[in-house]
C-alpha positions as CSV (number, residue, x, y, z in Angstrom):
1,X,-23.4,51.7,9.6
2,X,-24.3,49.2,12.3
3,X,-27.7,49.6,14.0
4,X,-27.4,50.2,17.7
5,X,-29.5,47.1,18.5
6,X,-30.9,44.2,16.6
7,X,-33.0,41.1,17.3
8,X,-33.5,37.6,15.9
9,X,-35.5,39.0,12.9
10,X,-32.5,41.0,11.7
11,X,-31.1,37.9,9.9
12,X,-28.8,39.6,7.5
13,X,-27.4,42.0,10.2
14,X,-26.6,38.9,12.3
15,X,-25.0,37.1,9.3
16,X,-22.8,40.1,8.7
17,X,-21.8,40.4,12.3
18,X,-21.1,36.7,12.6
19,X,-18.9,36.9,9.5
20,X,-16.9,39.7,11.2
21,X,-16.7,38.0,14.6
22,X,-15.8,34.5,13.3
23,X,-13.9,34.9,10.0
24,X,-12.2,31.5,10.0
25,X,-15.3,29.5,10.9
26,X,-17.3,27.5,8.4
27,X,-20.9,28.5,9.2
28,X,-22.1,25.0,8.2
29,X,-19.9,23.4,10.7
30,X,-21.2,25.3,13.7
31,X,-23.5,23.5,16.1
32,X,-26.8,25.3,16.7
33,X,-26.0,25.5,20.5
34,X,-22.8,27.4,19.7
35,X,-24.6,29.6,17.0
36,X,-27.3,30.5,19.5
37,X,-24.7,31.5,22.1
38,X,-22.6,33.5,19.6
39,X,-25.6,35.4,18.4
40,X,-26.7,36.3,21.9
41,X,-23.2,37.4,22.7
42,X,-22.9,39.8,19.7
43,X,-22.6,43.5,20.7
44,X,-26.0,45.2,20.2
45,X,-28.1,42.0,20.3
46,X,-31.3,42.8,22.2
47,X,-33.5,39.8,21.4
48,X,-34.9,37.4,23.9
49,X,-32.6,34.3,24.0
50,X,-35.7,32.1,24.4
51,X,-37.3,33.3,21.1
52,X,-35.0,31.4,18.8
53,X,-35.9,28.2,17.0
54,X,-34.1,25.6,14.8
55,X,-35.7,27.2,11.7
56,X,-34.4,30.6,12.7
57,X,-30.9,29.3,13.4
58,X,-30.8,27.6,10.0
59,X,-31.7,31.0,8.4
60,X,-29.0,32.7,10.4
61,X,-26.5,30.1,9.3
62,X,-27.4,30.6,5.7
63,X,-27.2,34.4,6.0
64,X,-23.8,34.0,7.5
65,X,-22.7,31.7,4.7
66,X,-24.0,34.3,2.1
67,X,-22.1,37.1,3.8
68,X,-18.9,35.0,3.9
69,X,-19.0,34.1,0.3
């Protein structure tokens, strides 16, 4: 069951949702600017868009890769 809302710290939830939203995309080929936008556009995302970082986006990218594989 999907939580009603989630933030940047819900890395595995975001990875799971990105997998569902972008099934044909290689997570390692996504630019961080696009990844940031895609995360903030996910239904239920309630985090502050200014609170992301390169390290966090890398973690999200790896979580997405894990969910895909």
